[in-house]
C-alpha positions in Angstrom: 117.0 151.5 -61.6 120.0 151.2 -59.4 123.6 150.4 -60.6 123.3 147.1 -58.8 120.1 146.2 -60.8 121.7 147.1 -64.0 124.8 145.0 -63.2 122.6 142.1 -62.0 120.5 142.1 -65.1 123.7 141.8 -67.2 125.2 139.0 -65.3 122.8 136.2 -66.3 123.2 136.8 -70.0 127.0 136.9 -69.5 126.9 133.6 -67.6 124.9 132.1 -70.5 127.3 133.4 -73.1 130.3 131.9 -71.2 128.5 128.5 -71.2 128.1 128.4 -67.4 124.3 127.9 -67.5 122.3 124.8 -68.5 118.8 124.5 -69.8 116.2 123.1 -67.5 112.6 122.2 -68.1 109.6 121.6 -65.9 105.8 121.7 -66.0 104.8 124.5 -63.8 101.5 124.5 -61.9 98.6 125.7 -64.1 100.3 124.9 -67.3 100.1 121.9 -69.6 103.4 122.4 -71.5 106.9 122.4 -70.3 108.6 125.7 -69.3 112.3 125.9 -70.3 114.6 128.2 -68.4 118.4 128.6 -67.8 119.9 127.5 -64.5 123.3 127.4 -62.7 123.5 123.8 -61.8 125.2 122.8 -58.6 126.2 119.2 -58.2 127.7 117.6 -55.1 131.3 118.4 -56.2 131.0 121.8 -57.9 129.1 125.1 -57.9 129.7 126.8 -61.3 129.0 130.4 -60.1 131.3 130.5 -57.1 133.7 127.6 -58.0 133.3 126.3 -54.5 132.4 122.8 -53.5 128.7 122.1 -53.1 127.2 119.4 -50.9 123.9 118.8 -52.7 122.2 119.0 -56.1 120.6 122.4 -56.7 119.7 124.9 -59.2 120.0 128.7 -59.1 117.7 130.6 -61.3 116.1 133.9 -62.0 112.8 134.0 -60.1 111.0 135.4 -63.1 111.8 132.4 -65.2 110.0 129.9 -63.0 108.0 131.9 -60.5 105.8 129.0 -59.5 108.4 126.3 -59.1 107.4 124.3 -56.1 108.5 121.4 -53.9 107.8 118.2 -55.6 108.1 119.5 -59.1 110.1 117.4 -61.6 112.9 119.3 -63.2 115.0 118.0 -66.2 118.5 119.3 -66.1 121.3 118.2 -68.5 119.3 115.1 -69.4 118.8 114.0 -65.8 115.6 114.0 -63.9 115.3 115.6 -60.4 112.6 116.5 -57.9 112.6 119.7 -56.0 112.9 118.5 -52.4 111.9 121.7 -50.5 110.3 125.0 -51.3 112.7 127.1 -53.5 114.2 129.9 -51.4 115.6 133.3 -52.1 119.3 133.2 -52.8 120.6 135.2 -49.9 124.2 134.7 -51.0 123.6 136.8 -54.1 121.6 139.9 -53.1 118.7 138.3 -51.1 116.2 140.4 -52.9 114.3 137.7 -54.6 115.8 138.2 -58.1 117.6 134.8 -57.9 116.2 131.6 -56.2 117.7 128.3 -55.3 115.9 125.0 -55.4 117.4 122.0 -53.7 117.1 118.9 -55.8 117.0 115.0 -55.4 118.1 113.1 -58.5 115.6 110.5 -59.5 116.6 109.4 -62.9 119.5 109.2 -65.4 
């Protein structure tokens, strides 16, 4: 395991411990019950990981936590309902190796 992999594996729990991550839930294809996973939630005015301004709703997540998240899936984040509006993509800003993915969202409910 590389030094980068070790550091990367430690980052997500550190983000969670710092309160940066939110809980999300969705019903993944092939399952009948909801899957719950942690996400970095980007809203149109703020990206919690970089601190930069974001233009859209999106979630960043560990690919292993929701490997079959697809376009059209409903995702509940922070009590609000969203739909994944395009296929989730590899997060090229943070390694680009597929460990993290980003899903662009459209808000559909409160």
